[in-house]
LUMDREN-248148 format. One record per residue (C-alpha): residue number from 1; chain; x, z, y. Coordinates in nm, 2 decimals, m for minus. Layout:
N
NODE    n  chain       x       z       y
NODE  NUM      A       X       Z       Y
...
END
This chain:
368
NODE    n  chain       x       z       y
NODE    1      A   m3.48   16.70   17.04
NODE    2      A   m3.50   16.76   17.43
NODE    3      A   m3.84   16.97   17.34
NODE    4      A   m3.64   17.15   17.10
NODE    5      A   m3.35   17.25   17.35
NODE    6      A   m3.60   17.37   17.59
NODE    7      A   m3.83   17.57   17.35
NODE    8      A   m3.49   17.75   17.24
NODE    9      A   m3.41   17.80   17.63
NODE   10      A   m3.74   17.95   17.68
NODE   11      A   m3.72   18.20   17.39
NODE   12      A   m3.36   18.30   17.51
NODE   13      A   m3.50   18.39   17.86
NODE   14      A   m3.82   18.53   17.72
NODE   15      A   m3.60   18.74   17.50
NODE   16      A   m3.39   18.85   17.79
NODE   17      A   m3.72   18.94   17.99
NODE   18      A   m3.86   19.16   17.70
NODE   19      A   m3.49   19.32   17.65
NODE   20      A   m3.48   19.41   18.03
NODE   21      A   m3.81   19.57   18.02
NODE   22      A   m3.69   19.77   17.69
NODE   23      A   m3.36   19.84   17.84
NODE   24      A   m3.50   19.97   18.18
NODE   25      A   m3.45   19.83   18.52
NODE   26      A   m3.31   20.16   18.63
NODE   27      A   m2.97   20.07   18.42
NODE   28      A   m2.87   19.82   18.64
NODE   29      A   m3.02   19.83   19.02
NODE   30      A   m3.08   19.53   19.23
NODE   31      A   m2.79   19.46   19.46
NODE   32      A   m2.86   19.55   19.83
NODE   33      A   m2.79   19.38   20.15
NODE   34      A   m2.61   19.04   20.20
NODE   35      A   m2.55   19.03   19.83
NODE   36      A   m2.90   19.05   19.70
NODE   37      A   m2.99   18.78   19.46
NODE   38      A   m3.32   18.64   19.38
NODE   39      A   m3.46   18.77   19.07
NODE   40      A   m3.77   18.53   19.06
NODE   41      A   m3.61   18.33   18.77
NODE   42      A   m3.58   18.38   18.40
NODE   43      A   m3.22   18.28   18.43
NODE   44      A   m3.16   18.60   18.68
NODE   45      A   m3.36   18.83   18.47
NODE   46      A   m3.15   18.72   18.16
NODE   47      A   m2.82   18.78   18.38
NODE   48      A   m2.95   19.11   18.49
NODE   49      A   m3.02   19.20   18.14
NODE   50      A   m2.69   19.12   18.01
NODE   51      A   m2.51   19.33   18.27
NODE   52      A   m2.75   19.59   18.18
NODE   53      A   m2.63   19.60   17.82
NODE   54      A   m2.24   19.61   17.93
NODE   55      A   m2.29   19.84   18.23
NODE   56      A   m2.05   20.07   18.00
NODE   57      A   m1.80   19.83   18.03
NODE   58      A   m1.86   19.77   18.40
NODE   59      A   m1.81   20.11   18.49
NODE   60      A   m1.54   20.22   18.25
NODE   61      A   m1.18   20.12   18.37
NODE   62      A   m0.97   19.89   18.16
NODE   63      A   m0.68   20.15   18.12
NODE   64      A   m0.56   20.51   18.22
NODE   65      A   m0.24   20.39   18.39
NODE   66      A   m0.27   20.44   18.77
NODE   67      A    0.06   20.26   18.86
NODE   68      A   m0.03   20.01   19.15
NODE   69      A   m0.01   19.68   19.02
NODE   70      A    0.04   19.38   19.29
NODE   71      A   m0.22   19.11   19.28
NODE   72      A   m0.22   18.80   19.46
NODE   73      A   m0.54   18.57   19.53
NODE   74      A   m0.41   18.22   19.62
NODE   75      A   m0.64   18.02   19.88
NODE   76      A   m0.88   17.83   19.69
NODE   77      A   m0.89   18.03   19.37
NODE   78      A   m1.23   18.06   19.20
NODE   79      A   m1.38   18.38   19.07
NODE   80      A   m1.33   18.24   18.73
NODE   81      A   m0.91   18.21   18.79
NODE   82      A   m0.91   18.54   18.93
NODE   83      A   m1.11   18.69   18.65
NODE   84      A   m0.88   18.54   18.41
NODE   85      A   m0.55   18.67   18.55
NODE   86      A   m0.71   19.00   18.61
NODE   87      A   m0.74   19.03   18.25
NODE   88      A   m0.42   18.90   18.18
NODE   89      A   m0.27   19.18   18.38
NODE   90      A   m0.49   19.46   18.17
NODE   91      A   m0.69   19.54   18.51
NODE   92      A   m1.01   19.43   18.36
NODE   93      A   m1.12   19.42   17.98
NODE   94      A   m1.36   19.13   18.01
NODE   95      A   m1.29   18.84   18.23
NODE   96      A   m1.64   18.67   18.15
NODE   97      A   m1.82   18.97   18.22
NODE   98      A   m1.64   19.04   18.55
NODE   99      A   m1.72   18.66   18.66
NODE  100      A   m2.09   18.74   18.59
NODE  101      A   m2.10   19.05   18.79
NODE  102      A   m1.93   18.87   19.08
NODE  103      A   m2.21   18.59   19.06
NODE  104      A   m2.48   18.85   19.03
NODE  105      A   m2.36   19.03   19.35
NODE  106      A   m2.34   18.68   19.52
NODE  107      A   m2.00   18.76   19.65
NODE  108      A   m1.80   18.46   19.46
NODE  109      A   m1.72   18.31   19.80
NODE  110      A   m1.63   18.67   19.97
NODE  111      A   m1.33   18.71   19.74
NODE  112      A   m1.05   18.65   20.02
NODE  113      A   m0.70   18.51   19.97
NODE  114      A   m0.42   18.78   20.03
NODE  115      A   m0.21   19.05   19.87
NODE  116      A   m0.36   19.33   19.70
NODE  117      A   m0.27   19.68   19.48
NODE  118      A   m0.47   19.73   19.21
NODE  119      A   m0.50   19.97   18.92
NODE  120      A   m0.61   19.97   18.57
NODE  121      A   m0.79   20.29   18.67
NODE  122      A   m1.04   20.11   18.88
NODE  123      A   m1.37   19.98   18.78
NODE  124      A   m1.48   19.62   18.80
NODE  125      A   m1.71   19.74   19.11
NODE  126      A   m1.42   19.87   19.26
NODE  127      A   m1.19   19.58   19.17
NODE  128      A   m1.47   19.34   19.36
NODE  129      A   m1.54   19.55   19.66
NODE  130      A   m1.14   19.57   19.71
NODE  131      A   m1.13   19.18   19.70
NODE  132      A   m1.38   19.14   19.95
NODE  133      A   m1.40   19.14   20.32
NODE  134      A   m1.47   19.51   20.32
NODE  135      A   m1.16   19.62   20.16
NODE  136      A   m0.92   19.86   20.35
NODE  137      A   m0.72   19.65   20.60
NODE  138      A   m0.39   19.49   20.56
NODE  139      A   m0.10   19.42   20.79
NODE  140      A    0.08   19.12   20.82
NODE  141      A    0.46   19.09   20.90
NODE  142      A    0.66   18.79   20.93
NODE  143      A    1.03   18.80   20.95
NODE  144      A    1.19   18.50   21.06
NODE  145      A    1.50   18.35   20.92
NODE  146      A    1.85   18.46   21.05
NODE  147      A    1.72   18.81   21.19
NODE  148      A    1.93   19.10   21.17
NODE  149      A    1.80   19.45   21.03
NODE  150      A    1.80   19.58   21.38
NODE  151      A    1.60   19.29   21.51
NODE  152      A    1.34   19.37   21.22
NODE  153      A    1.32   19.71   21.31
NODE  154      A    1.26   19.64   21.67
NODE  155      A    0.96   19.41   21.61
NODE  156      A    0.82   19.64   21.34
NODE  157      A    0.81   19.93   21.61
NODE  158      A    0.64   19.70   21.85
NODE  159      A    0.40   19.52   21.64
NODE  160      A    0.31   19.74   21.36
NODE  161      A    0.27   20.11   21.26
NODE  162      A    0.57   20.08   21.03
NODE  163      A    0.83   20.33   21.17
NODE  164      A    1.13   20.13   21.31
NODE  165      A    1.37   20.40   21.29
NODE  166      A    1.29   20.48   20.93
NODE  167      A    1.30   20.07   20.85
NODE  168      A    1.65   20.08   20.98
NODE  169      A    1.76   20.42   20.84
NODE  170      A    1.67   20.32   20.49
NODE  171      A    1.81   19.97   20.53
NODE  172      A    2.16   20.13   20.62
NODE  173      A    2.17   20.39   20.35
NODE  174      A    1.86   20.39   20.14
NODE  175      A    1.85   20.39   19.77
NODE  176      A    1.69   20.09   19.61
NODE  177      A    1.75   20.03   19.23
NODE  178      A    1.83   19.64   19.21
NODE  179      A    2.09   19.45   19.01
NODE  180      A    2.20   19.22   19.29
NODE  181      A    2.28   19.52   19.51
NODE  182      A    2.54   19.65   19.27
NODE  183      A    2.83   19.45   19.37
NODE  184      A    2.83   19.56   19.74
NODE  185      A    3.12   19.73   19.88
NODE  186      A    3.07   20.12   19.92
NODE  187      A    2.88   20.22   20.21
NODE  188      A    2.74   19.86   20.24
NODE  189      A    2.38   19.80   20.42
NODE  190      A    2.10   19.61   20.31
NODE  191      A    2.18   19.34   20.55
NODE  192      A    2.15   19.02   20.41
NODE  193      A    1.90   19.11   20.14
NODE  194      A    1.58   19.18   20.35
NODE  195      A    1.44   18.82   20.24
NODE  196      A    1.29   18.67   20.54
NODE  197      A    0.94   18.57   20.45
NODE  198      A    0.57   18.68   20.57
NODE  199      A    0.44   19.00   20.36
NODE  200      A    0.09   19.12   20.35
NODE  201      A    0.09   19.50   20.29
NODE  202      A   m0.18   19.75   20.29
NODE  203      A   m0.25   19.93   20.60
NODE  204      A   m0.08   20.25   20.51
NODE  205      A    0.23   20.10   20.40
NODE  206      A    0.55   20.24   20.53
NODE  207      A    0.91   20.14   20.58
NODE  208      A    1.01   20.17   20.21
NODE  209      A    0.73   19.98   20.09
NODE  210      A    0.83   19.67   20.31
NODE  211      A    1.18   19.70   20.20
NODE  212      A    1.11   19.73   19.85
NODE  213      A    0.88   19.41   19.88
NODE  214      A    1.17   19.21   20.07
NODE  215      A    1.43   19.33   19.79
NODE  216      A    1.17   19.19   19.51
NODE  217      A    1.09   18.87   19.68
NODE  218      A    1.51   18.81   19.73
NODE  219      A    1.52   18.90   19.35
NODE  220      A    1.28   18.66   19.25
NODE  221      A    1.42   18.37   19.49
NODE  222      A    1.79   18.41   19.38
NODE  223      A    1.72   18.28   19.05
NODE  224      A    1.90   18.28   18.73
NODE  225      A    2.04   17.92   18.78
NODE  226      A    2.17   18.03   19.13
NODE  227      A    2.33   18.36   18.99
NODE  228      A    2.51   18.13   18.73
NODE  229      A    2.62   17.88   18.99
NODE  230      A    2.76   18.18   19.20
NODE  231      A    2.95   18.29   18.90
NODE  232      A    3.08   17.91   18.84
NODE  233      A    3.22   17.91   19.22
NODE  234      A    3.39   18.27   19.14
NODE  235      A    3.17   18.45   19.42
NODE  236      A    2.97   18.76   19.40
NODE  237      A    2.62   18.76   19.48
NODE  238      A    2.71   18.96   19.80
NODE  239      A    2.97   18.70   19.89
NODE  240      A    2.74   18.42   19.87
NODE  241      A    2.49   18.59   20.12
NODE  242      A    2.78   18.68   20.37
NODE  243      A    2.88   18.33   20.41
NODE  244      A    2.50   18.22   20.38
NODE  245      A    2.43   18.44   20.68
NODE  246      A    2.69   18.27   20.91
NODE  247      A    2.55   17.92   20.81
NODE  248      A    2.23   18.07   20.90
NODE  249      A    2.32   18.16   21.24
NODE  250      A    2.50   17.83   21.29
NODE  251      A    2.27   17.58   21.18
NODE  252      A    2.01   17.42   21.38
NODE  253      A    1.91   17.12   21.19
NODE  254      A    1.85   17.20   20.81
NODE  255      A    2.00   16.90   20.68
NODE  256      A    2.35   17.01   20.83
NODE  257      A    2.35   17.36   20.64
NODE  258      A    2.54   17.18   20.35
NODE  259      A    2.78   17.06   20.57
NODE  260      A    2.85   17.37   20.78
NODE  261      A    2.89   17.54   20.45
NODE  262      A    3.13   17.28   20.33
NODE  263      A    3.35   17.34   20.64
NODE  264      A    3.35   17.73   20.58
NODE  265      A    3.44   17.68   20.21
NODE  266      A    3.70   17.44   20.29
NODE  267      A    3.86   17.69   20.53
NODE  268      A    3.85   17.99   20.28
NODE  269      A    4.02   17.73   20.01
NODE  270      A    4.31   17.66   20.25
NODE  271      A    4.43   18.03   20.29
NODE  272      A    4.81   17.93   20.25
NODE  273      A    4.79   17.69   20.54
NODE  274      A    4.79   17.88   20.85
NODE  275      A    4.57   17.91   21.05
NODE  276      A    4.30   17.80   20.78
NODE  277      A    4.15   18.07   20.56
NODE  278      A    4.02   18.21   20.92
NODE  279      A    3.69   18.11   20.93
NODE  280      A    3.65   18.14   21.30
NODE  281      A    3.28   18.17   21.31
NODE  282      A    3.13   18.25   21.64
NODE  283      A    2.83   18.44   21.48
NODE  284      A    3.07   18.70   21.37
NODE  285      A    3.19   18.81   21.68
NODE  286      A    2.83   18.79   21.83
NODE  287      A    2.70   19.01   21.57
NODE  288      A    2.97   19.28   21.68
NODE  289      A    2.86   19.28   22.03
NODE  290      A    2.46   19.22   22.00
NODE  291      A    2.27   19.50   22.17
NODE  292      A    1.90   19.55   22.20
NODE  293      A    1.75   19.29   22.43
NODE  294      A    2.03   19.04   22.34
NODE  295      A    2.11   19.06   21.97
NODE  296      A    2.31   18.72   21.97
NODE  297      A    2.51   18.75   22.29
NODE  298      A    2.69   18.40   22.40
NODE  299      A    3.05   18.46   22.45
NODE  300      A    3.36   18.30   22.61
NODE  301      A    3.65   18.17   22.40
NODE  302      A    3.86   18.46   22.54
NODE  303      A    3.62   18.72   22.41
NODE  304      A    3.62   18.53   22.07
NODE  305      A    3.97   18.66   22.03
NODE  306      A    3.99   18.97   22.23
NODE  307      A    3.71   19.20   22.04
NODE  308      A    3.86   19.43   21.78
NODE  309      A    3.68   19.43   21.46
NODE  310      A    3.68   19.37   21.08
NODE  311      A    3.39   19.15   21.15
NODE  312      A    3.61   18.93   21.41
NODE  313      A    3.67   18.61   21.16
NODE  314      A    3.92   18.48   21.46
NODE  315      A    4.17   18.76   21.40
NODE  316      A    4.09   18.85   21.03
NODE  317      A    4.11   18.58   20.76
NODE  318      A    3.87   18.56   20.50
NODE  319      A    3.49   18.68   20.47
NODE  320      A    3.37   18.95   20.72
NODE  321      A    3.28   19.28   20.55
NODE  322      A    2.93   19.18   20.50
NODE  323      A    2.67   18.96   20.62
NODE  324      A    2.59   18.93   20.97
NODE  325      A    2.19   18.86   20.94
NODE  326      A    1.93   18.79   20.68
NODE  327      A    1.99   18.43   20.57
NODE  328      A    1.65   18.20   20.43
NODE  329      A    1.68   18.02   20.11
NODE  330      A    1.80   17.71   20.23
NODE  331      A    2.15   17.87   20.36
NODE  332      A    2.19   18.04   20.05
NODE  333      A    2.13   17.71   19.83
NODE  334      A    2.39   17.53   20.11
NODE  335      A    2.65   17.77   19.99
NODE  336      A    2.58   17.72   19.62
NODE  337      A    2.56   17.35   19.67
NODE  338      A    2.77   17.24   19.97
NODE  339      A    2.81   16.90   20.08
NODE  340      A    3.14   16.77   19.93
NODE  341      A    3.37   16.66   20.24
NODE  342      A    3.71   16.74   20.38
NODE  343      A    3.58   16.88   20.69
NODE  344      A    3.75   17.17   20.86
NODE  345      A    3.59   17.14   21.20
NODE  346      A    3.25   17.10   21.35
NODE  347      A    3.15   17.11   21.71
NODE  348      A    2.81   17.16   21.86
NODE  349      A    2.68   16.83   22.06
NODE  350      A    2.43   17.03   22.28
NODE  351      A    2.10   16.91   22.12
NODE  352      A    2.10   17.13   21.78
NODE  353      A    2.35   16.88   21.58
NODE  354      A    2.71   16.89   21.52
NODE  355      A    3.04   16.66   21.52
NODE  356      A    3.23   16.70   21.21
NODE  357      A    3.61   16.64   21.17
NODE  358      A    3.90   16.64   20.91
NODE  359      A    4.19   16.71   21.14
NODE  360      A    4.25   16.92   21.45
NODE  361      A    4.31   16.57   21.66
NODE  362      A    3.96   16.45   21.56
NODE  363      A    3.81   16.78   21.64
NODE  364      A    3.99   16.74   21.99
NODE  365      A    3.84   16.40   22.03
NODE  366      A    3.51   16.50   21.96
NODE  367      A    3.51   16.74   22.27
NODE  368      A    3.59   16.44   22.50
END
């Protein structure tokens, strides 16, 4: 039996060699440089012959639509996995052929993890080149949780080629078509929706490209389940994000986010009992007074009550006009699923944690 299998394989390889001689080596030239493969075996000759026969598919783009398609290669993904997803997205016509071409070129270990913009009008050769180290450079931008849009613009101007002023202008008045932006008040900015994360962009990307990517990320992270939960609470997405931005600026210890959220929600829920209904949130006043070099200025108790602004939640009940920073997912979830408490106060202990109290008397005791 083994002899029969060996003979069959030999005949297949022999046929491939003959076919290669008939088709002609010129139709699929040997790769050069570091990608050069050893064509000394029948298996390599058969591979080369097969690719020669499918040269038209290799050089013919999978489609005619030149719209950029975002494609992410995850760390550890194999060429076969990448090929399967490329075919599923309509970027190549044959995943098996793509994988054989990668093997022939010897670049299976050179397909790098990262974010790419591909098009159906690209050939397999062009896609393989794009996914290698030799592709055009990328920029990586990391936006920390809790930054305001001016901080982001300042960082972009210092560390990237993205125009910080253009970013700020678009964040304040640009037009972006996302459903979750439609319940914003007239004239509201994108503050709160510029989702903090690490973004990899083409080297030539501009401010609008980054903002579009950030909004897409928010749209993906604020799931249908979360949107339903907001409706159950009687809150718009804008209100959720506004309150989450305050929690983001208050919380230091992650586990305390739901507790801090419960305090603010409890205060909002007791609007008939003065002075509760006033959030009395320090970060909202810091947001008003923040300036380049000190975006979050520490304030005295007197300053908290003396700053005349709709954002001053010591002077104005309810939510401020809008978000004061761009909160992360955990702070948003804390508003949607807060801890169930009767707390109305919390006091910083100096180590990042807080003492939570139900009454003003307990709160005063916590200061001692």
